N, C-alpha and C positions, 0 to 999 in steps of 0.2 A: 752445135750451132744454136744460138738463142732465137726463138721464134715466138709467135703469139701464145703458145701454150705456157710459156715461161714468163714472158713480158706481155701482160694483157692490156696494155695501153700503148698505142703507137708512139706516144711522146717519150716513153721509156727508152726506145731504141736510140734516141739522141744522146742518152747519158752513158752509153757504153764506151769505156776507155780501156787502155792497157793496164795491167797491174802496176807497171812502173809509174804511169801517170797518177793512178790512185794513191800510190805510196807517197807522192809529193805532198799530199795533204797533211802528212804526219811529220811533225817537226820536233826539235829537241825540247824535252821537258813536258810534253803533252801527257795527259791522262787518256789512255786508250782502252776502251772496253771492247772485248771480243766475245762473239757467240761461242757456245760449246760447253760441254761437260764430259770430262773423263773418258777418253777424248772422243767426243761425238758431236757432230754438227758444228765444227769450228771452221773459220775461214783459213785459207792457205796461200793463195797466190799473192795477195797484197803484202802479207808479212814476209814472204820469201823475197819479193821485190825490194822491200824496205831493207832486209838484211843484206842483199846484194849491193844496194846503194851505200849502206854504211861501210861495207867492205871496200868499196871504191873511194871512200873518203868523206861521205856525208856525216856531219856531226849530229848525232841523234841518239839520245837515251830516253826511253819512255817509261812511264809508270803503267805497268801492264795489269789490267783488271779482267777477270773472267768469271765463269761460274765455278769451275773447279779446274783441274789440270786440263790442258788441251794438248794437241799433237805437236810433233817435232817441227812442223812447218812454222810454228809460232815460237814455242818455248826454246827449243834447241837452236833453231836458226838465229833468233835474235840474241840469245844469251851468248852464243859462240862468237859473236862479233861485238860483244859488250854494248848491246843495244838496249839493255834493260836496267833502269835505275832502281826500280822497286817493283814488288810483286804482291798482289792481293787477289783473292783471299786464300788461295790453295795452290800447291804444286805437287808433282809426284816425282820421285827419285829416278824414274826411268829417263827423264830428261837430264842427261849427265852434266851438260854445261850449265844449266840452271841450278842444279844441285851444287856444283862446285862454286858458282858465283855466290850463292846464298851462304854456304858454309865457310867461304873465304871472305865474307863480309863485303864483297864487291856489289852485291845486290841486296837491298833492304827488303826483307821478307816479313810481312805482317800476317800472321796466321789467325784466322777467325772462324768462329762458328758460321756455317754457310747461310743459315737463316737470317743472320744479322746484316749481311753486306748490302743487299739491295735496298733495304729500308734506310740504311745509313747513307747510301748514295742519294736517296730521295731527300733526306734531311739536310744534305749539303755538307756533311761532315768532312769530306775529303776533297772538296773543290769541284770544279766543273768536269763534265765528261766532254773532252775536246773532240774525240772521234769515237764513233761506234762502228765496228766492222762486223757485218752480218754475213752468215751463210744462209741462203734461202733456196727453196725449191722453185719458187715462183713469186712474182709480184702482181698483185691484183690490179684491176682497172683504176682503183682509187689510190694506188700506191701503198697498199698495205702488204705485209710480208708474210708469206707462207713459209714457215720454217721447215727444217729437215728433222733429223733424228734427235737433236738436242735443243733445249730451251735455255737452261741456265739462268743467268742474270740479264740476258739480252733485252727483254722488254723494258727494264729500267734504264739500261744504257741508251736505248733508242729514245726513250721519253725525254732524256736530258741532253742528248748529244747536240753539239754545235754543228758537227758534220757527220753524215751517214754514208758509209761505203757499203754497197751490197754486192757480195759475190753470189751470183746465181749458178748453182752447181747442177749441171745437166745429168749427173749420175744419180741424183736423188730421185727416187720414183715418185711421180706425181700422185700416185694412189695414197701417199701419206697425208694428203690434205684432208682435214676433218678430224685428225687425231689430237690436235692441240686445243688447249683451253687456257687462253691468256687472260689473266685477271690481275689487276694492279690495285693494291689497297690504298685507300685514302690516308693522308697523314693525320696524326692527332692534331686537334681534338675531334676531327670529323670521322675518325676511323670507326668502323663497325665490325661486327663479327664476320669472319670468312664463312660464307654460307655453304660449306661442304659438310653434309651430314651422312653421306654414303660415299664409298670410294669412287663410284662411277659418276658422281654428280658433275655436270658441266655448268660453270657459273660465269664464264667469260666469253671470249670471241675466238674463232678458229685461226686468227692471224694476229700479228703484232701491228698495232696502228702506227702509221708513219706519215704517209702522204707523199705525193710525187714531188712537191716543191722542196721537201726536206731531204730527198735523196740527192747527194752531190754527184755520185757516179756509180756505175754498174760495171763489174768485172765478170767476165765469163770464166767459169772454172769447171774442170772435169777430174779433179784429184779426189780420190776416195779417202775417207777417214783412215787414219793409221791404226787399225785394230786387227789383231789376230784372233783366231779361234782359241778358246780356252781349252786347256788339256783335260783329258778324261780324269775323273776323280781317282785318287790312289786309295789304298786300303785304309790308311789313317783317316782320310777325309770321309770315306764311307762310314767308318765307325763313329766319327763325330756326328754325322747325320743321323745314324741309328740312335745314338744317345739323345739327340735333340727330339726326335719323334717320340721316343719313350717318355721323355720328360713332359712333352705337351699332352700326350695321352693321359699321363698320370694327373696333370693339372685338371683335365676335363673330368676324370674319374672322381676327383675330390671336390668338384664344383667351383674351382678357382678360374676356370674358363667355361664359356657356354658349351653345353653338350651337343647342341644341334648344329653349331657351325663354329669355325675357327675365327678368331679376331684377325684383322688385317696384319700382314707381315711386312717388316722392313728388313732389307738385307744390304750389307755393305758391299764393298768392291773387292774383286780378286778371285783367285781360283778356289780358295777355301770357302768363301761365301757362296760362290756358284755351286760348288759341290754339295754344300749343306742344303741349299734349295732343291737341287736335283734329287736329293734323298727323299723328298716329299712325294716323288712320283710313285713310289711303291708303298706309300702309307695308306691308311684308310681314310684320310682326310679328303673331302670333296668340296667343290665350289669355293676354293680358296680365293682370297683377295690380297692384294699388295698395295700398301701406301708407302712408297719408297722414293729414293733418288734415282740411281741408275738401274735400269732393268737389263740384267745380263742374259746370256744365252739360255740359262736354265728356265727363265721366265717364258721364253718362246716355246721351249720343249713342253713345259707344263700347260701352257695354253692349248697347244696342239693335242696334248693327251687328255684334255678336258678337265684338268685338275684346277686350273686357275680360271675363275669366271671373269675377273677384271683386275687390271694392274694399273696403278697411277704412279707416275714418276716425273722427273724433269728431263729424262733422256733415256734412250735405249742404246745398247752397245751394238753398233753396226758391223759386227764381225761377218766374215764371208758366210758362216753357218746361218746367222740370223737373217742376213739379207736374202739368202736363197730361200729360206722359209717364208719370209715376207712376200717375195715375188710369187711364190707358189699359191698363196692365199691371202692377198692384202686385205680383203674384206673381213676375214676372221680377226686379224690382228688390229685393224683399225677400229673394229667394234669392241675389242677387249682391252685396248690400251688408251690411256689419256696422258698426254704430256703437258705439264704445267710449269710456270716459272718456279725457280728454285726456292724463293721465299714462301711460296705456297706449298710446294711438296715437303718442305722442311719446317712448316709452321708449328711451333709448340702447341698453339691453340688447337689445331686440327689433329695433330698427333694424339693429344690427350683426349679429345672428344671421341675420336674413333676407337681408342683403346689399342693403339698399334703395338705389336710385339716386335721389339727392336733386337736385331741380331747383327753383331759386328765382330770384326777380327782385330785384336790388338797386336802391337809389336811384342808386348810382354805384359804380364800382370803379376802382382805380388800376392803374398799369402794373406794380406789383410784386405784384399778386394779392390786395390787401386790398379788402374790400367794406364799404360803408356801407348799412345797411338802414333806418336810423331818422332821421337828422338832415339838415337842409338847412344847408349852410355851417357845420356843426359845432356850431351852438347852437340851432337851431329844430327842435323835435321834430315830425316828421311823423306817425310812428306807431311802435308798439313793434317790438321785434325779432321777436316772435311765436315760431313754432316753427322758424324757419329755422336757428337755431343748433343745436337738437337734432339736426336731420338733417344739417347741413353738417359737424358735428364727428364724426358717427358713420356716415355713409353709405359704402357700397361705392365709389360714385363720387359726387363732389360737383360739381354743375354750376350755374353762374350764367348765366341767359339774359336778354339785355337788348338793346334797340335801341342802336345806337352813339351816337345823338344824342337830344336831347329839345328841347322848346320849338320845334317846327317846324323843327328842324335848327340852331337858334341856339346850343345848348349841347352840349358833349361829355359823354357818360355815362362816358367813360374819362378820368380826370384824372391829373395827376402824382402826387398823394398825397391820399388821402381825408382829410377834416377830422375824420371820426369813423369809427373802425374797429370794426365789429361782428363781422367775420369776418377774422381775420388770415390772412396768407399760409400759415400752418401748416395751415389747414382747407380751403383751396380747391385744386381740381384742374383744372377746365375752365371756360373762359369762351366763350360763344357769342353773337355778334351776327349781324345780317343780312350782315355783311361776311365772317364766317368763324368758325373754331374755333381757340382757343388752348389747347392741352393743355400745362399748365405743370408736370405731374408730373416731379419729379426735376431741375428746372432751378434754377440759381442766380438770385439777384435780377435781375442784369443781363440774363441770357438770358430770364428771364420777361418782363421789361419789353420787350425787343425783339420777342418773339413776340406779346405782347398788342397792341402798337402796330401791328405789321404785319398781324395777322389780324383784329383786332376794331375798331380805331379808324377813324373816318370820315376820308377823305383830307383834308378841310378842316381837320382838327386834328392830323394826323400830324406835320407839320413842327414844330409847337410842342412836341409831346410828345417828339419826338426831340431837340429843342434842350435841353429840361430834362434828359433822360437823359444827354446828352453833358456838360452842365454838371456834373451831380451826380457822374457817374462820373469826371470829370476832377479834381474837387476832393476826392473821397473814394474813391480807387482801391482796389478790392478789398473795399469795405464797402458795405452797404446805405445809400443816401443818407439823410442826416439834415438836409438844408438846408431846414428847415421854413418859414422866412420866405419864401424864394424859391418853395418848393413851393406855399404857400398863395396867394401873389401870382399865380402862373401858373394855379393852380386857379381863382381868381376870374375871371381874364381869360377862361379857357376856358368857364366857366359862364355869363358874362354877355354875351358878345359872339359874333356869328356871323362876324366877320371876323378874319383873322390879324393879330396884333399882334407885329411883329417886334422883336427886341432892337436897340436903337440902337447 
């Protein structure tokens, strides 16, 4: 039940409506911006009501904008009833109907670097923000929005929205207030530097500015984010983490990293990224900092263990494990975590200034140092590029962590040439698998290829990879290989079979 702890001005009580009534504000062809990030802090009841109305005959296909992927109450519910015309700037394959709609060309998908999207909304590149749907923990007396576990692009959506729907979720602990740092950049030519010089710097406000008059309606919600606990790391993931720690220690030993403290870390999304971070728990590194996007379960474990002094992101994953830890000591995590808008958490300017060490997990990478983060076999979209490009192009060190194989060992994650390159060889420095570390800084294409095969590829696939390298270097001496037909043929063989297929 909503009360004065959540709605801190009596005038707000008059704006409470049913989800069905709120959904009536959303009509065919609108650009709808929703709160949330992977999937954290996103609204639920209004979009479920909209999906139900479409199912009953309402003609409505929207252009869905977000921070990154959001939960099934938005993506799955709306895509399943053909309620999405286009999607920006990211989606995740776990939303099956959205994936099918995109890959069957029923939904236009525009994949973008996440740091770009908010500023391009601000510039008016994509038209109006017709409706912004917020999930909030509370609304202040002045009508400003106290967010929950995710910020994403919501501040920019609210800034430009013609209509604002606020879902106040009573399951969000009020102790989260004070964790947010909401800062919106000026547009050129008035833009100045983003004044973040340390990970823990607060430069904005602890709420999203809105105002009572701009809030069209308020919906009460009690649906928790659709997030499960991440599984415990497997032996392969533990070995990748060990190899990462060894690499970072070696960088310190040789003076390429500060010896008195580690530079801020960024980590991508998923079980591998979480396992790699968790591996730092038993390392000798202390007072670690993070400047990242999503802060997963391992970040909370490392804060509790005293390993992480401060972590900055645009959201944290509200898994049952994390929320239990937060409830047990909210003061600790509120002090140690700062949540920012996505264009600030992913700002190339800040990433480069702070010297962020970027760690991400690709779908696959090739022997020349190119990585694919989005496509399967070059044409099936698995998920968006997300923020990996923001960090990989601007990080002090750029690292890809991955198992050497997938599919139970039947396919190689290291291929002759990726069929879709999200990260070129110009942006990659280090590749780490359970097999070892390939540091390709300063190496020519052929030397990169030999090192990646030797250090990262699984022995079951090394011979075939060497065969391709020998063929391409023999036919194109002194140049980066361009034998695409043969590369793709060998790529498919490596991806689809667990046995060696020898050249006849």
